[in-house]
N, CA, C and O atoms as CSV, one atom per row, in Angstrom:
chain,resi,resn,atom,element,x,y,z
A,1,MET,N,N,-44.879,-16.236,-13.228
A,1,MET,CA,C,-45.107,-17.596,-13.645
A,1,MET,C,C,-46.499,-17.699,-14.260
A,1,MET,O,O,-47.474,-17.219,-13.682
A,2,LYS,N,N,-46.590,-18.318,-15.419
A,2,LYS,CA,C,-47.865,-18.486,-16.095
A,2,LYS,C,C,-48.698,-19.544,-15.378
A,2,LYS,O,O,-48.199,-20.618,-15.041
A,3,GLN,N,N,-49.971,-19.229,-15.150
A,3,GLN,CA,C,-50.871,-20.179,-14.500
A,3,GLN,C,C,-51.392,-21.172,-15.527
A,3,GLN,O,O,-51.852,-20.787,-16.602
A,4,ILE,N,N,-51.316,-22.454,-15.185
A,4,ILE,CA,C,-51.837,-23.492,-16.073
A,4,ILE,C,C,-53.261,-23.799,-15.643
A,4,ILE,O,O,-53.492,-24.286,-14.536
A,5,THR,N,N,-54.205,-23.517,-16.511
A,5,THR,CA,C,-55.599,-23.774,-16.177
A,5,THR,C,C,-56.186,-24.931,-16.976
A,5,THR,O,O,-57.263,-25.423,-16.640
A,6,ASP,N,N,-55.509,-25.369,-18.011
A,6,ASP,CA,C,-55.988,-26.498,-18.805
A,6,ASP,C,C,-55.349,-27.777,-18.283
A,6,ASP,O,O,-54.144,-27.971,-18.437
A,7,PRO,N,N,-56.149,-28.663,-17.660
A,7,PRO,CA,C,-55.586,-29.881,-17.084
A,7,PRO,C,C,-54.853,-30.768,-18.093
A,7,PRO,O,O,-53.994,-31.557,-17.699
A,8,LEU,N,N,-55.171,-30.655,-19.376
A,8,LEU,CA,C,-54.469,-31.453,-20.374
A,8,LEU,C,C,-52.992,-31.102,-20.422
A,8,LEU,O,O,-52.167,-31.931,-20.804
A,9,PHE,N,N,-52.651,-29.870,-20.034
A,9,PHE,CA,C,-51.270,-29.425,-20.106
A,9,PHE,C,C,-50.612,-29.304,-18.732
A,9,PHE,O,O,-49.469,-28.861,-18.622
A,10,ALA,N,N,-51.338,-29.699,-17.690
A,10,ALA,CA,C,-50.806,-29.592,-16.324
A,10,ALA,C,C,-50.082,-30.872,-15.943
A,10,ALA,O,O,-50.363,-31.464,-14.901
A,11,LEU,N,N,-49.160,-31.295,-16.776
A,11,LEU,CA,C,-48.389,-32.498,-16.484
A,11,LEU,C,C,-47.299,-32.144,-15.493
A,11,LEU,O,O,-46.635,-31.115,-15.622
A,12,THR,N,N,-47.121,-33.005,-14.502
A,12,THR,CA,C,-46.150,-32.713,-13.461
A,12,THR,C,C,-45.178,-33.867,-13.296
A,12,THR,O,O,-45.504,-35.013,-13.606
A,13,GLY,N,N,-43.992,-33.566,-12.810
A,13,GLY,CA,C,-42.994,-34.586,-12.551
A,13,GLY,C,C,-41.658,-34.189,-13.146
A,13,GLY,O,O,-41.525,-33.094,-13.692
A,14,PRO,N,N,-40.660,-35.068,-13.048
A,14,PRO,CA,C,-39.353,-34.796,-13.660
A,14,PRO,C,C,-39.515,-34.531,-15.160
A,14,PRO,O,O,-40.413,-35.079,-15.799
A,15,LYS,N,N,-38.640,-33.688,-15.716
A,15,LYS,CA,C,-38.788,-33.262,-17.107
A,15,LYS,C,C,-38.896,-34.423,-18.084
A,15,LYS,O,O,-39.679,-34.353,-19.031
A,16,GLU,N,N,-38.119,-35.505,-17.875
A,16,GLU,CA,C,-38.181,-36.619,-18.823
A,16,GLU,C,C,-39.538,-37.332,-18.767
A,16,GLU,O,O,-40.020,-37.836,-19.781
A,17,ILE,N,N,-40.149,-37.370,-17.579
A,17,ILE,CA,C,-41.477,-37.982,-17.446
A,17,ILE,C,C,-42.520,-37.098,-18.107
A,17,ILE,O,O,-43.407,-37.596,-18.800
A,18,VAL,N,N,-42.422,-35.784,-17.897
A,18,VAL,CA,C,-43.366,-34.856,-18.512
A,18,VAL,C,C,-43.282,-34.961,-20.028
A,18,VAL,O,O,-44.313,-34.986,-20.701
A,19,ARG,N,N,-42.067,-35.023,-20.579
A,19,ARG,CA,C,-41.914,-35.171,-22.032
A,19,ARG,C,C,-42.558,-36.464,-22.511
A,19,ARG,O,O,-43.242,-36.481,-23.535
A,20,GLU,N,N,-42.338,-37.548,-21.770
A,20,GLU,CA,C,-42.900,-38.843,-22.155
A,20,GLU,C,C,-44.426,-38.803,-22.122
A,20,GLU,O,O,-45.083,-39.289,-23.042
A,21,ARG,N,N,-44.984,-38.227,-21.069
A,21,ARG,CA,C,-46.445,-38.117,-20.968
A,21,ARG,C,C,-46.996,-37.278,-22.108
A,21,ARG,O,O,-48.007,-37.630,-22.715
A,22,GLY,N,N,-46.320,-36.155,-22.398
A,22,GLY,CA,C,-46.772,-35.286,-23.473
A,22,GLY,C,C,-46.708,-35.980,-24.825
A,22,GLY,O,O,-47.581,-35.776,-25.669
A,23,ALA,N,N,-45.676,-36.802,-25.039
A,23,ALA,CA,C,-45.525,-37.510,-26.304
A,23,ALA,C,C,-46.577,-38.598,-26.446
A,23,ALA,O,O,-47.089,-38.843,-27.538
A,24,LEU,N,N,-46.893,-39.247,-25.332
A,24,LEU,CA,C,-47.866,-40.334,-25.400
A,24,LEU,C,C,-49.295,-39.825,-25.480
A,24,LEU,O,O,-50.153,-40.489,-26.060
A,25,GLY,N,N,-49.565,-38.656,-24.907
A,25,GLY,CA,C,-50.919,-38.124,-24.886
A,25,GLY,C,C,-51.788,-38.883,-23.901
A,25,GLY,O,O,-51.317,-39.779,-23.201
A,26,LEU,N,N,-53.053,-38.521,-23.853
A,26,LEU,CA,C,-53.995,-39.168,-22.956
A,26,LEU,C,C,-54.603,-40.398,-23.614
A,26,LEU,O,O,-54.803,-40.432,-24.828
A,27,ASP,N,N,-54.895,-41.410,-22.797
A,27,ASP,CA,C,-55.567,-42.601,-23.307
A,27,ASP,C,C,-56.946,-42.232,-23.823
A,27,ASP,O,O,-57.535,-41.239,-23.394
A,28,ALA,N,N,-57.461,-43.037,-24.748
A,28,ALA,CA,C,-58.806,-42.821,-25.269
A,28,ALA,C,C,-59.808,-42.887,-24.125
A,28,ALA,O,O,-59.737,-43.776,-23.276
A,29,GLY,N,N,-60.726,-41.957,-24.107
A,29,GLY,CA,C,-61.762,-41.946,-23.091
A,29,GLY,C,C,-61.396,-41.200,-21.831
A,29,GLY,O,O,-62.248,-41.014,-20.963
A,30,ILE,N,N,-60.149,-40.762,-21.700
A,30,ILE,CA,C,-59.729,-39.990,-20.526
A,30,ILE,C,C,-60.053,-38.523,-20.782
A,30,ILE,O,O,-59.667,-37.960,-21.806
A,31,LYS,N,N,-60.766,-37.913,-19.842
A,31,LYS,CA,C,-61.100,-36.499,-19.925
A,31,LYS,C,C,-60.549,-35.811,-18.697
A,31,LYS,O,O,-60.120,-36.475,-17.753
A,32,SER,N,N,-60.553,-34.488,-18.694
A,32,SER,CA,C,-60.019,-33.760,-17.554
A,32,SER,C,C,-60.854,-32.530,-17.270
A,32,SER,O,O,-61.588,-32.043,-18.130
A,33,GLY,N,N,-60.730,-32.037,-16.051
A,33,GLY,CA,C,-61.444,-30.829,-15.659
A,33,GLY,C,C,-61.027,-30.403,-14.269
A,33,GLY,O,O,-60.225,-31.069,-13.615
A,34,ILE,N,N,-61.573,-29.298,-13.828
A,34,ILE,CA,C,-61.276,-28.765,-12.505
A,34,ILE,C,C,-62.434,-29.103,-11.569
A,34,ILE,O,O,-63.596,-28.868,-11.900
A,35,ALA,N,N,-62.112,-29.649,-10.412
A,35,ALA,CA,C,-63.125,-30.013,-9.426
A,35,ALA,C,C,-63.708,-28.753,-8.792
A,35,ALA,O,O,-62.980,-27.815,-8.465
A,36,THR,N,N,-65.028,-28.743,-8.623
A,36,THR,CA,C,-65.701,-27.597,-8.024
A,36,THR,C,C,-66.224,-27.895,-6.625
A,36,THR,O,O,-66.506,-26.968,-5.865
A,37,GLU,N,N,-66.358,-29.165,-6.271
A,37,GLU,CA,C,-66.838,-29.583,-4.949
A,37,GLU,C,C,-66.185,-30.905,-4.601
A,37,GLU,O,O,-65.720,-31.626,-5.484
A,38,TYR,N,N,-66.149,-31.228,-3.299
A,38,TYR,CA,C,-65.677,-32.549,-2.903
A,38,TYR,C,C,-66.567,-33.125,-1.817
A,38,TYR,O,O,-67.253,-32.400,-1.097
A,39,TRP,N,N,-66.537,-34.446,-1.720
A,39,TRP,CA,C,-67.301,-35.172,-0.729
A,39,TRP,C,C,-66.430,-36.347,-0.310
A,39,TRP,O,O,-66.118,-37.208,-1.133
A,40,LEU,N,N,-66.037,-36.394,0.946
A,40,LEU,CA,C,-65.165,-37.450,1.446
A,40,LEU,C,C,-65.969,-38.380,2.339
A,40,LEU,O,O,-66.525,-37.946,3.348
A,41,GLU,N,N,-66.034,-39.636,1.981
A,41,GLU,CA,C,-66.706,-40.636,2.822
A,41,GLU,C,C,-65.788,-40.938,4.000
A,41,GLU,O,O,-64.668,-41.413,3.809
A,42,LEU,N,N,-66.249,-40.669,5.204
A,42,LEU,CA,C,-65.438,-40.939,6.385
A,42,LEU,C,C,-65.580,-42.393,6.827
A,42,LEU,O,O,-64.638,-42.971,7.370
A,43,LEU,N,N,-66.736,-42.978,6.600
A,43,LEU,CA,C,-66.964,-44.404,6.837
A,43,LEU,C,C,-67.577,-44.987,5.576
A,43,LEU,O,O,-68.519,-44.429,5.014
A,44,ASN,N,N,-67.042,-46.098,5.144
A,44,ASN,CA,C,-67.597,-46.715,3.938
A,44,ASN,C,C,-68.902,-47.427,4.269
A,44,ASN,O,O,-69.039,-48.059,5.317
A,45,TYR,N,N,-69.854,-47.309,3.352
A,45,TYR,CA,C,-71.125,-48.005,3.487
A,45,TYR,C,C,-71.551,-48.466,2.116
A,45,TYR,O,O,-71.584,-47.657,1.188
A,46,PRO,N,N,-71.875,-49.720,1.951
A,46,PRO,CA,C,-71.809,-50.776,2.963
A,46,PRO,C,C,-70.362,-51.039,3.396
A,46,PRO,O,O,-69.413,-50.680,2.698
A,47,GLU,N,N,-70.221,-51.663,4.545
A,47,GLU,CA,C,-68.901,-51.842,5.170
A,47,GLU,C,C,-67.880,-52.522,4.269
A,47,GLU,O,O,-66.695,-52.198,4.339
A,48,GLU,N,N,-68.305,-53.450,3.429
A,48,GLU,CA,C,-67.360,-54.187,2.581
A,48,GLU,C,C,-66.926,-53.405,1.339
A,48,GLU,O,O,-66.065,-53.866,0.590
A,49,SER,N,N,-67.513,-52.233,1.117
A,49,SER,CA,C,-67.131,-51.425,-0.041
A,49,SER,C,C,-65.913,-50.571,0.304
A,49,SER,O,O,-65.586,-50.384,1.476
A,50,ALA,N,N,-65.252,-50.059,-0.722
A,50,ALA,CA,C,-64.104,-49.174,-0.518
A,50,ALA,C,C,-64.606,-47.773,-0.178
A,50,ALA,O,O,-65.577,-47.293,-0.763
A,51,ARG,N,N,-63.938,-47.124,0.771
A,51,ARG,CA,C,-64.222,-45.732,1.093
A,51,ARG,C,C,-63.784,-44.891,-0.107
A,51,ARG,O,O,-62.787,-45.214,-0.753
A,52,SER,N,N,-64.509,-43.827,-0.409
A,52,SER,CA,C,-64.213,-43.057,-1.617
A,52,SER,C,C,-64.140,-41.553,-1.349
A,52,SER,O,O,-64.744,-41.029,-0.414
A,53,LEU,N,N,-63.377,-40.888,-2.210
A,53,LEU,CA,C,-63.347,-39.434,-2.292
A,53,LEU,C,C,-64.078,-39.097,-3.587
A,53,LEU,O,O,-63.738,-39.610,-4.653
A,54,TRP,N,N,-65.076,-38.237,-3.486
A,54,TRP,CA,C,-65.863,-37.843,-4.647
A,54,TRP,C,C,-65.540,-36.392,-4.993
A,54,TRP,O,O,-65.482,-35.535,-4.111
A,55,LEU,N,N,-65.331,-36.123,-6.273
A,55,LEU,CA,C,-65.087,-34.761,-6.740
A,55,LEU,C,C,-66.073,-34.440,-7.853
A,55,LEU,O,O,-66.297,-35.255,-8.748
A,56,ASN,N,N,-66.654,-33.264,-7.797
A,56,ASN,CA,C,-67.583,-32.828,-8.837
A,56,ASN,C,C,-66.765,-32.167,-9.936
A,56,ASN,O,O,-66.196,-31.092,-9.746
A,57,VAL,N,N,-66.715,-32.827,-11.086
A,57,VAL,CA,C,-65.939,-32.347,-12.235
A,57,VAL,C,C,-66.850,-32.365,-13.452
A,57,VAL,O,O,-67.520,-33.362,-13.720
A,58,ASP,N,N,-66.874,-31.269,-14.180
A,58,ASP,CA,C,-67.728,-31.148,-15.366
A,58,ASP,C,C,-69.187,-31.470,-15.025
A,58,ASP,O,O,-69.883,-32.149,-15.780
A,59,SER,N,N,-69.626,-30.970,-13.878
A,59,SER,CA,C,-71.018,-31.089,-13.404
A,59,SER,C,C,-71.467,-32.511,-13.111
A,59,SER,O,O,-72.666,-32.791,-13.111
A,60,GLN,N,N,-70.521,-33.417,-12.860
A,60,GLN,CA,C,-70.859,-34.790,-12.459
A,60,GLN,C,C,-69.887,-35.241,-11.372
A,60,GLN,O,O,-68.725,-34.835,-11.351
A,61,TRP,N,N,-70.384,-36.085,-10.473
A,61,TRP,CA,C,-69.546,-36.615,-9.397
A,61,TRP,C,C,-68.675,-37.742,-9.920
A,61,TRP,O,O,-69.167,-38.666,-10.567
A,62,ARG,N,N,-67.378,-37.665,-9.639
A,62,ARG,CA,C,-66.388,-38.689,-10.016
A,62,ARG,C,C,-65.784,-39.231,-8.733
A,62,ARG,O,O,-65.700,-38.505,-7.742
A,63,ARG,N,N,-65.352,-40.514,-8.726
A,63,ARG,CA,C,-64.875,-41.120,-7.479
A,63,ARG,C,C,-63.445,-41.626,-7.579
A,63,ARG,O,O,-62.976,-42.070,-8.626
A,64,LEU,N,N,-62.775,-41.536,-6.429
A,64,LEU,CA,C,-61.460,-42.129,-6.248
A,64,LEU,C,C,-61.597,-43.071,-5.061
A,64,LEU,O,O,-61.814,-42.624,-3.934
A,65,HIS,N,N,-61.472,-44.376,-5.308
A,65,HIS,CA,C,-61.603,-45.353,-4.231
A,65,HIS,C,C,-60.358,-45.388,-3.363
A,65,HIS,O,O,-59.237,-45.276,-3.860
A,66,SER,N,N,-60.561,-45.541,-2.084
A,66,SER,CA,C,-59.503,-45.718,-1.080
A,66,SER,C,C,-58.404,-44.654,-1.160
A,66,SER,O,O,-57.231,-44.995,-1.313
A,67,PRO,N,N,-58.765,-43.374,-1.059
A,67,PRO,CA,C,-57.726,-42.339,-1.087
A,67,PRO,C,C,-56.868,-42.428,0.164
A,67,PRO,O,O,-57.375,-42.711,1.249
A,68,ASN,N,N,-55.577,-42.189,0.017
A,68,ASN,CA,C,-54.714,-42.207,1.199
A,68,ASN,C,C,-54.827,-40.875,1.946
A,68,ASN,O,O,-55.441,-39.928,1.454
A,69,ALA,N,N,-54.235,-40.815,3.122
A,69,ALA,CA,C,-54.340,-39.624,3.978
A,69,ALA,C,C,-53.756,-38.384,3.306
A,69,ALA,O,O,-54.297,-37.289,3.461
A,70,GLN,N,N,-52.665,-38.540,2.568
A,70,GLN,CA,C,-52.051,-37.399,1.902
A,70,GLN,C,C,-52.985,-36.792,0.857
A,70,GLN,O,O,-53.113,-35.571,0.767
A,71,ILE,N,N,-53.632,-37.642,0.074
A,71,ILE,CA,C,-54.573,-37.150,-0.942
A,71,ILE,C,C,-55.734,-36.424,-0.256
A,71,ILE,O,O,-56.103,-35.317,-0.650
A,72,GLN,N,N,-56.301,-37.052,0.766
A,72,GLN,CA,C,-57.401,-36.432,1.496
A,72,GLN,C,C,-57.010,-35.056,2.023
A,72,GLN,O,O,-57.747,-34.085,1.849
A,73,ASN,N,N,-55.857,-34.977,2.664
A,73,ASN,CA,C,-55.412,-33.713,3.254
A,73,ASN,C,C,-55.187,-32.640,2.202
A,73,ASN,O,O,-55.573,-31.488,2.405
A,74,GLN,N,N,-54.573,-32.994,1.086
A,74,GLN,CA,C,-54.288,-32.013,0.051
A,74,GLN,C,C,-55.569,-31.505,-0.613
A,74,GLN,O,O,-55.688,-30.313,-0.898
A,75,VAL,N,N,-56.519,-32.396,-0.859
A,75,VAL,CA,C,-57.785,-31.977,-1.468
A,75,VAL,C,C,-58.559,-31.089,-0.493
A,75,VAL,O,O,-59.094,-30.057,-0.897
A,76,GLU,N,N,-58.624,-31.474,0.780
A,76,GLU,CA,C,-59.299,-30.645,1.779
A,76,GLU,C,C,-58.647,-29.269,1.882
A,76,GLU,O,O,-59.339,-28.256,1.974
A,77,ARG,N,N,-57.331,-29.235,1.867
A,77,ARG,CA,C,-56.606,-27.963,1.934
A,77,ARG,C,C,-56.927,-27.097,0.722
A,77,ARG,O,O,-57.153,-25.894,0.858
A,78,ALA,N,N,-56.948,-27.701,-0.455
A,78,ALA,CA,C,-57.242,-26.949,-1.675
A,78,ALA,C,C,-58.630,-26.319,-1.612
A,78,ALA,O,O,-58.806,-25.167,-2.006
A,79,PHE,N,N,-59.608,-27.063,-1.121
A,79,PHE,CA,C,-60.958,-26.514,-1.031
A,79,PHE,C,C,-61.108,-25.531,0.131
A,79,PHE,O,O,-62.022,-24.706,0.126
A,80,SER,N,N,-60.227,-25.609,1.117
A,80,SER,CA,C,-60.240,-24.636,2.216
A,80,SER,C,C,-59.692,-23.287,1.754
A,80,SER,O,O,-60.036,-22.248,2.318
A,81,TYR,N,N,-58.849,-23.303,0.739
A,81,TYR,CA,C,-58.222,-22.086,0.206
A,81,TYR,C,C,-58.432,-22.007,-1.312
A,81,TYR,O,O,-57.470,-22.098,-2.073
A,82,PRO,N,N,-59.684,-21.839,-1.753
A,82,PRO,CA,C,-59.973,-21.877,-3.192
A,82,PRO,C,C,-59.340,-20.756,-4.002
A,82,PRO,O,O,-59.217,-20.874,-5.222
A,83,LYS,N,N,-58.935,-19.665,-3.345
A,83,LYS,CA,C,-58.264,-18.586,-4.078
A,83,LYS,C,C,-56.806,-18.936,-4.362
A,83,LYS,O,O,-56.169,-18.315,-5.212
A,84,LEU,N,N,-56.279,-19.935,-3.644
A,84,LEU,CA,C,-54.878,-20.318,-3.793
A,84,LEU,C,C,-54.663,-21.583,-4.612
A,84,LEU,O,O,-53.614,-21.740,-5.236
A,85,PHE,N,N,-55.657,-22.504,-4.620
A,85,PHE,CA,C,-55.457,-23.820,-5.231
A,85,PHE,C,C,-56.624,-24.244,-6.121
A,85,PHE,O,O,-57.768,-23.849,-5.900
A,86,ASP,N,N,-56.314,-25.049,-7.122
A,86,ASP,CA,C,-57.286,-25.780,-7.937
A,86,ASP,C,C,-57.011,-27.263,-7.766
A,86,ASP,O,O,-55.883,-27.662,-7.477
A,87,VAL,N,N,-58.033,-28.073,-7.943
A,87,VAL,CA,C,-57.852,-29.521,-7.987
A,87,VAL,C,C,-58.154,-29.952,-9.415
A,87,VAL,O,O,-59.306,-29.935,-9.849
A,88,LEU,N,N,-57.107,-30.338,-10.143
A,88,LEU,CA,C,-57.234,-30.784,-11.527
A,88,LEU,C,C,-57.430,-32.296,-11.528
A,88,LEU,O,O,-56.709,-33.021,-10.841
A,89,VAL,N,N,-58.399,-32.767,-12.295
A,89,VAL,CA,C,-58.781,-34.180,-12.260
A,89,VAL,C,C,-58.793,-34.771,-13.658
A,89,VAL,O,O,-59.293,-34.155,-14.600
A,90,TRP,N,N,-58.239,-35.971,-13.786
A,90,TRP,CA,C,-58.367,-36.770,-14.999
A,90,TRP,C,C,-59.302,-37.911,-14.662
A,90,TRP,O,O,-59.160,-38.537,-13.611
A,91,TYR,N,N,-60.257,-38.193,-15.534
A,91,TYR,CA,C,-61.254,-39.205,-15.232
A,91,TYR,C,C,-61.668,-39.966,-16.488
A,91,TYR,O,O,-61.522,-39.491,-17.614
A,92,GLN,N,N,-62.185,-41.158,-16.248
A,92,GLN,CA,C,-62.771,-41.975,-17.309
A,92,GLN,C,C,-64.135,-42.386,-16.806
A,92,GLN,O,O,-64.256,-43.196,-15.887
A,93,GLU,N,N,-65.159,-41.821,-17.414
A,93,GLU,CA,C,-66.537,-41.968,-16.961
A,93,GLU,C,C,-66.644,-41.476,-15.525
A,93,GLU,O,O,-66.432,-40.289,-15.280
A,94,GLU,N,N,-66.966,-42.341,-14.563
A,94,GLU,CA,C,-67.135,-41.928,-13.174
A,94,GLU,C,C,-65.848,-42.070,-12.355
A,94,GLU,O,O,-65.761,-41.527,-11.254
A,95,LYS,N,N,-64.867,-42.779,-12.868
A,95,LYS,CA,C,-63.666,-43.118,-12.112
A,95,LYS,C,C,-62.559,-42.067,-12.305
A,95,LYS,O,O,-62.233,-41.697,-13.432
A,96,ILE,N,N,-61.994,-41.598,-11.193
A,96,ILE,CA,C,-60.850,-40.681,-11.235
A,96,ILE,C,C,-59.589,-41.506,-11.468
A,96,ILE,O,O,-59.321,-42.460,-10.739
A,97,VAL,N,N,-58.820,-41.136,-12.482
A,97,VAL,CA,C,-57.586,-41.860,-12.787
A,97,VAL,C,C,-56.348,-41.032,-12.462
A,97,VAL,O,O,-55.234,-41.551,-12.506
A,98,GLY,N,N,-56.524,-39.751,-12.134
A,98,GLY,CA,C,-55.409,-38.915,-11.739
A,98,GLY,C,C,-55.905,-37.590,-11.199
A,98,GLY,O,O,-56.973,-37.110,-11.580
A,99,LEU,N,N,-55.120,-37.004,-10.307
A,99,LEU,CA,C,-55.465,-35.667,-9.828
A,99,LEU,C,C,-54.225,-34.944,-9.336
A,99,LEU,O,O,-53.252,-35.559,-8.900
A,100,VAL,N,N,-54.286,-33.626,-9.415
A,100,VAL,CA,C,-53.202,-32.758,-8.984
A,100,VAL,C,C,-53.811,-31.574,-8.257
A,100,VAL,O,O,-54.778,-30.973,-8.726
A,101,VAL,N,N,-53.232,-31.240,-7.099
A,101,VAL,CA,C,-53.585,-29.990,-6.440
A,101,VAL,C,C,-52.605,-28.954,-6.964
A,101,VAL,O,O,-51.394,-29.084,-6.787
A,102,HIS,N,N,-53.133,-27.932,-7.604
A,102,HIS,CA,C,-52.335,-26.966,-8.341
A,102,HIS,C,C,-52.413,-25.594,-7.689
A,102,HIS,O,O,-53.509,-25.102,-7.418
A,103,SER,N,N,-51.274,-24.972,-7.436
A,103,SER,CA,C,-51.225,-23.627,-6.878
A,103,SER,C,C,-51.565,-22.601,-7.945
A,103,SER,O,O,-51.054,-22.674,-9.063
A,104,LYS,N,N,-52.416,-21.655,-7.613
A,104,LYS,CA,C,-52.772,-20.597,-8.544
A,104,LYS,C,C,-51.743,-19.454,-8.541
A,104,LYS,O,O,-51.779,-18.572,-9.399
A,105,GLY,N,N,-50.840,-19.485,-7.574
A,105,GLY,CA,C,-49.894,-18.392,-7.400
A,105,GLY,C,C,-48.678,-18.514,-8.171
A,105,GLY,O,O,-47.810,-17.644,-8.097
């Protein structure tokens, strides 16, 4: 199986959705890259702010507000086994708009 390392082409989902995404392309201002580090806020501060997951992509920290438990677990697992997984991220400026945990195998 060929490894997909370019996040622009790492579209996932049912074939008809992948075709649709590929035909539409990325929105203006959306960039992609592979996360090299992560930082998970366990308690939000200040209290009224949203808890965030931060990923270092293209040498800058990007944030995903209010990640659910599944996202947290998958990202932590990917960074626990860096030889097996990549975390591909789509972002607009500082905000994460999409991410995929991708198997290298």
